[in-house]
C-alpha positions as CSV (number, residue, x, y, z in Angstrom):
1,X,165.5,117.5,85.2
2,X,161.7,117.8,85.5
3,X,160.1,120.9,84.0
4,X,157.7,122.5,86.4
5,X,154.0,123.2,86.0
6,X,153.1,126.5,87.7
7,X,149.7,125.9,89.1
8,X,149.0,129.5,90.3
9,X,149.6,132.3,87.9
10,X,147.5,135.5,87.2
11,X,147.1,137.3,83.9
12,X,144.8,140.1,83.1
13,X,143.0,141.4,80.0
14,X,144.8,144.3,78.2
15,X,142.4,147.0,79.5
16,X,143.2,145.9,83.1
17,X,146.9,145.7,82.6
18,X,147.0,149.0,80.8
19,X,145.5,151.0,83.7
20,X,145.0,148.8,86.7
21,X,143.9,151.4,89.2
22,X,141.7,153.3,86.7
23,X,140.0,150.0,85.5
24,X,139.4,149.0,89.1
25,X,137.8,152.3,90.0
26,X,135.5,152.2,86.9
27,X,134.5,148.6,87.5
28,X,134.0,148.5,91.2
29,X,137.0,146.3,92.0
30,X,138.5,148.3,94.8
31,X,139.6,145.2,96.8
32,X,141.6,143.9,93.9
33,X,143.1,147.3,93.4
34,X,144.1,147.5,97.0
35,X,146.0,144.2,96.7
36,X,147.4,144.3,93.2
37,X,147.6,147.9,92.0
38,X,149.3,149.3,95.2
39,X,152.9,150.2,95.7
40,X,155.3,149.3,98.5
41,X,156.6,151.9,100.9
42,X,159.6,152.4,98.6
43,X,157.4,153.3,95.7
44,X,157.8,150.1,93.7
45,X,154.8,148.2,92.5
46,X,154.0,145.0,94.2
47,X,153.6,143.2,90.9
48,X,153.9,143.7,87.2
49,X,151.2,143.4,84.5
50,X,152.7,141.4,81.7
51,X,151.1,140.6,78.3
52,X,150.6,137.0,77.2
53,X,153.9,137.1,75.4
54,X,155.6,138.6,78.5
55,X,154.3,135.8,80.6
56,X,155.5,133.2,78.1
57,X,159.0,134.8,78.2
58,X,159.0,134.5,82.0
59,X,158.0,130.8,81.8
60,X,160.8,130.2,79.4
61,X,163.3,132.0,81.5
62,X,162.3,129.9,84.5
63,X,162.2,126.6,82.6
64,X,158.5,126.2,83.4
65,X,156.6,124.1,80.8
66,X,153.0,125.2,81.6
67,X,151.2,127.8,83.6
68,X,147.7,127.4,85.0
69,X,146.0,130.9,84.8
70,X,143.8,131.6,87.7
71,X,141.0,134.1,87.7
72,X,140.6,136.5,90.6
73,X,138.1,136.7,93.4
74,X,136.3,139.5,91.7
75,X,133.5,141.4,93.4
76,X,131.3,141.7,90.3
77,X,130.0,139.0,87.9
78,X,130.8,141.2,84.8
79,X,134.5,141.2,85.8
80,X,134.4,137.3,86.1
81,X,132.9,137.0,82.7
82,X,135.5,139.3,81.1
83,X,138.3,137.4,82.8
84,X,136.9,134.0,81.6
85,X,136.6,135.1,77.9
86,X,140.1,136.5,78.0
87,X,141.4,133.2,79.3
88,X,139.6,131.3,76.7
89,X,141.4,133.3,74.0
90,X,144.8,132.8,75.8
91,X,144.5,129.0,75.8
92,X,143.1,128.9,72.3
93,X,146.3,130.7,71.1
94,X,148.7,128.8,73.4
95,X,147.2,125.4,74.3
96,X,150.7,123.8,74.7
97,X,151.7,126.3,77.4
98,X,148.6,127.6,79.2
99,X,145.7,126.2,81.1
100,X,143.1,128.3,82.9
101,X,140.5,128.2,85.6
102,X,137.2,130.2,85.5
103,X,136.0,132.7,88.1
104,X,132.4,133.2,89.2
105,X,130.4,135.3,91.7
106,X,127.1,134.1,93.2
107,X,125.5,137.5,92.6
108,X,125.1,136.4,89.0
109,X,122.5,133.8,90.1
110,X,122.5,130.0,89.7
111,X,121.3,129.9,86.1
112,X,123.9,132.4,85.0
113,X,126.7,130.7,86.9
114,X,125.9,127.3,85.3
115,X,125.8,128.9,81.9
116,X,129.1,130.7,82.6
117,X,130.9,127.5,83.8
118,X,129.6,125.5,80.8
119,X,130.7,128.2,78.4
120,X,134.1,128.4,80.0
121,X,134.4,124.6,79.7
122,X,133.6,124.8,76.0
123,X,136.3,127.4,75.6
124,X,138.8,125.1,77.2
125,X,139.0,126.2,80.8
126,X,139.3,123.4,83.3
127,X,138.6,124.5,86.9
128,X,137.3,127.2,89.2
129,X,139.5,129.7,91.0
130,X,141.1,131.6,92.6
131,X,137.8,132.2,94.5
132,X,137.2,133.6,98.0
133,X,133.8,133.9,99.6
134,X,135.4,136.0,102.4
135,X,136.8,138.5,99.9
136,X,133.9,138.4,97.4
137,X,131.4,139.3,100.0
138,X,129.2,136.2,100.4
139,X,128.8,133.5,103.0
140,X,130.7,130.2,102.7
141,X,127.3,128.6,103.0
142,X,125.7,130.5,100.2
143,X,123.4,128.2,98.2
144,X,124.4,129.5,94.7
145,X,128.0,129.1,95.6
146,X,127.3,125.6,96.8
147,X,125.7,124.8,93.4
148,X,128.8,126.0,91.6
149,X,131.0,123.8,93.8
150,X,128.8,120.8,93.2
151,X,128.8,121.4,89.5
152,X,132.6,121.6,89.6
153,X,132.7,118.2,91.1
154,X,130.4,116.8,88.4
155,X,132.7,118.4,85.8
156,X,135.8,117.1,87.5
157,X,137.0,120.7,87.9
158,X,139.4,121.4,90.7
159,X,138.6,124.6,92.7
160,X,141.4,126.8,94.0
161,X,140.4,128.9,97.1
162,X,142.3,131.9,98.5
163,X,143.5,131.2,102.1
164,X,145.3,133.5,104.5
165,X,147.2,132.3,107.5
166,X,145.4,133.5,110.7
167,X,148.8,134.0,112.2
168,X,150.4,135.5,109.1
169,X,151.8,138.8,108.3
170,X,149.5,141.8,107.9
171,X,149.4,143.7,104.6
172,X,147.1,146.1,102.9
173,X,144.0,144.4,101.6
174,X,144.3,141.3,103.7
175,X,141.0,139.6,104.5
176,X,140.6,137.0,107.2
177,X,139.6,133.5,106.0
178,X,138.7,131.3,108.9
179,X,140.4,127.9,108.4
180,X,137.4,126.0,109.7
181,X,135.4,127.2,106.7
182,X,137.6,125.2,104.4
183,X,137.1,122.1,106.4
184,X,133.3,122.5,106.2
185,X,133.5,123.1,102.4
186,X,135.6,120.0,101.8
187,X,133.3,117.9,103.9
188,X,130.2,119.3,102.3
189,X,131.4,118.6,98.7
190,X,133.5,115.4,98.9
191,X,133.4,114.9,95.2
192,X,135.0,118.2,94.5
193,X,138.8,118.6,94.8
194,X,139.9,121.8,96.5
195,X,143.4,123.5,96.2
196,X,144.0,125.8,99.1
197,X,146.3,128.6,98.0
198,X,149.3,129.9,99.9
199,X,150.0,126.6,101.7
200,X,146.4,126.5,102.9
201,X,147.3,128.9,105.7
202,X,149.1,125.9,107.2
203,X,145.7,124.2,107.8
204,X,147.0,120.7,107.0
205,X,149.8,121.1,109.6
206,X,147.5,122.5,112.2
207,X,144.6,120.0,111.8
208,X,145.1,116.3,111.2
209,X,141.7,116.0,109.7
210,X,142.6,118.5,107.0
211,X,145.7,116.5,106.1
212,X,143.7,113.3,105.9
213,X,140.8,114.6,103.7
214,X,141.3,113.1,100.2
215,X,139.9,116.2,98.4
216,X,142.1,118.9,100.0
217,X,145.3,120.0,98.4
218,X,147.6,123.0,98.8
219,X,149.6,125.2,96.5
220,X,152.8,127.1,97.3
221,X,151.7,130.5,95.9
222,X,153.6,133.5,97.3
223,X,155.6,131.3,99.7
224,X,158.7,133.6,100.1
225,X,156.4,136.5,101.2
226,X,154.7,134.3,103.8
227,X,157.1,131.7,105.2
228,X,160.8,130.9,105.5
229,X,162.5,128.5,103.2
230,X,162.0,125.7,105.8
231,X,158.4,125.4,104.7
232,X,159.3,123.0,102.0
233,X,160.7,120.3,104.3
234,X,157.9,120.9,106.8
235,X,155.4,119.9,104.1
236,X,157.6,117.2,102.7
237,X,155.4,114.3,103.8
238,X,152.4,115.9,102.2
239,X,154.3,116.6,99.0
240,X,155.4,113.0,98.8
241,X,151.7,111.9,99.1
242,X,150.7,114.1,96.2
243,X,149.0,116.9,98.2
244,X,151.1,120.0,97.3
245,X,151.3,121.7,93.9
246,X,153.9,124.2,92.9
247,X,152.5,127.7,92.4
248,X,154.2,131.0,92.2
249,X,151.5,133.7,92.3
250,X,153.3,135.4,89.3
251,X,153.4,138.3,88.5
252,X,153.6,139.1,92.2
253,X,157.2,140.0,93.1
254,X,158.2,137.3,95.6
255,X,161.6,138.6,96.3
256,X,161.3,142.5,96.6
257,X,164.5,142.8,98.5
258,X,166.4,141.0,95.8
259,X,164.8,141.8,92.5
260,X,163.0,144.8,90.9
261,X,160.9,142.7,88.6
262,X,159.1,139.5,89.5
263,X,160.6,136.2,88.4
264,X,159.5,132.6,88.7
265,X,163.0,131.1,88.3
266,X,164.1,132.2,91.7
267,X,161.3,130.3,93.4
268,X,162.1,127.2,91.3
269,X,165.7,127.4,92.5
270,X,164.5,127.8,96.1
271,X,162.5,124.6,95.8
272,X,165.3,122.7,94.1
273,X,167.7,123.6,97.0
274,X,165.2,122.8,99.7
275,X,166.6,119.3,100.5
276,X,163.5,117.4,99.3
277,X,164.2,113.9,98.0
278,X,164.1,113.6,94.2
279,X,160.8,111.9,94.1
280,X,159.2,114.5,96.4
281,X,160.7,117.3,94.4
282,X,159.4,115.9,91.1
283,X,156.0,115.3,92.6
284,X,155.7,118.9,93.9
285,X,157.1,120.6,90.8
286,X,155.1,118.6,88.3
287,X,153.7,115.2,89.1
288,X,151.0,116.2,91.6
289,X,149.7,118.8,89.1
290,X,149.6,116.3,86.3
291,X,147.5,113.9,88.3
292,X,145.1,116.4,89.7
293,X,144.7,119.0,87.0
294,X,145.2,116.8,83.9
295,X,143.7,113.4,84.7
296,X,143.3,110.8,82.0
297,X,139.6,110.5,81.4
């Protein structure tokens, strides 16, 4: 049985995990706090804040071989740099289990962003994301942002972008992400591969052009919170063509009605029972990520 690669996992530096709301207030990251440090109506946290060792235990329990750590769409360049340095240390200590993407903000300026990306590459990071111009407060046409995306293509770095379904469920902290913006980005930077998080807000199902663009992919992050279990079969054709990557959005609790603590294994089980053919299943859980994220150079 194929061991999955989880292409969408978040992990935070100790000072963030130790006091999420306090750190966010002190560092001007209120949008992140509103999404990640909030509690549900029943008083339970929407997610946990594991240590590196805690994450590795969760991967082992789910039978996941490797996790790709994604940065956050931080509102301040200093938060991006701190996240990137932390991830560099994580993959230095656990290169067999963890990969990581860097995060940037155009407010740092083009020179600083180029330096940040090159430093992150030297530290072993291998992509950009999870980024969101709509949440980070800059235009999708921003020139500095564009330079970062162009450089990512030159470096063969995939870029994961946060996408929300325009017809999806409302929740605190939700930010609209017009789907046309992602088509424009993909067309503008054809040498850069983009992974649209959260099934791409169903963009490939709604627009044939998006499904046909060779540099657009989707991941399945937070799927049970967004769509019913039939989503796997609806995307089966794309999965078979190598366009969908398994991602959990851990440590977000994907099954709050069934579990107190977040767990990746329940999502893996949902995929395995989805009715996908074996080849499609193996591609979605592992093969597509191997080809896109770890190409032979």
